[in-house]
ROBA-85983 format. One record per residue (C-alpha): residue in three letters; x, y, z. Coordinates in steps of 0.5 Angstrom, whole numbers, padded with zeros to 4 digits, always signed. Layout:
ALAXYZ ...
// end
This chain:
UNK+0030+0033+0004 UNK+0032+0026+0001 UNK+0027+0023+0005 UNK+0021+0028+0003 UNK+0024+0027-0005 UNK+0023+0019-0003 UNK+0017+0020-0001 UNK+0014+0024-0007 UNK+0017+0018-0011 UNK+0013+0013-0007 UNK+0019+0010-0004 UNK+0019+0009+0004 UNK+0023+0014+0008 UNK+0028+0012+0013 UNK+0023+0014+0019 UNK+0019+0008+0017 UNK+0014+0005+0011 UNK+0011+0010+0007 UNK+0004+0007+0008 UNK+0001+0003+0014 UNK-0002-0004+0014 UNK-0009-0002+0012 UNK-0007+0003+0006 UNK-0003-0003+0004 UNK-0009-0008+0004 UNK-0013-0002+0000 UNK-0007-0001-0006 UNK-0006-0009-0006 UNK-0014-0010-0007 UNK-0014-0004-0012 UNK-0008-0007-0016 UNK-0013-0013-0017 UNK-0018-0009-0021 UNK-0024-0008-0015 UNK-0028-0002-0015 UNK-0028+0003-0009 UNK-0035-0001-0007 UNK-0031-0008-0008 UNK-0026-0006-0004 UNK-0030-0003+0002 UNK-0034-0010+0002 UNK-0027-0013+0003 UNK-0025-0009+0009 UNK-0031-0007+0011 UNK-0031+0000+0010 UNK-0036+0005+0006 UNK-0034+0006-0001 UNK-0033+0013+0002 UNK-0028+0011+0007 UNK-0024+0008+0002 UNK-0024+0014-0002 UNK-0021+0018+0003 UNK-0016+0012+0004 UNK-0014+0013-0003 UNK-0014+0021-0003 UNK-0009+0020+0003 UNK-0005+0014-0001 UNK-0004+0019-0007 UNK-0002+0025-0002 UNK+0003+0020+0000 UNK+0006+0017-0006 UNK+0005+0023-0010 UNK+0001+0019-0015 UNK-0005+0022-0018 UNK-0009+0017-0021 UNK-0012+0010-0020 UNK-0007+0007-0025 UNK-0001+0009-0023 UNK-0002+0007-0016 UNK-0004+0000-0019 UNK+0003+0000-0022 UNK+0007+0003-0016 UNK+0003-0003-0012 UNK+0006-0008-0018 UNK+0013-0005-0017 UNK+0013-0005-0010 UNK+0011-0012-0009 UNK+0004-0010-0006 UNK+0000-0014-0011 
// end
């Protein structure tokens, strides 16, 4: 239960990192203020694929807003 709770707060669990390397890259770019189109251009994805990754990231972190993800990135030294 603690691992599930930690994941909902945007923390890594004992079983491994919360986000994979591509998701971390997308969050890093988001924290720099890039749009979905700009992020897609950086990582060679379509804007829709970036949006899908962001949806997965929001599900994993429990953070519903883009601004909250950017703050989370700063707090977890992703940026």
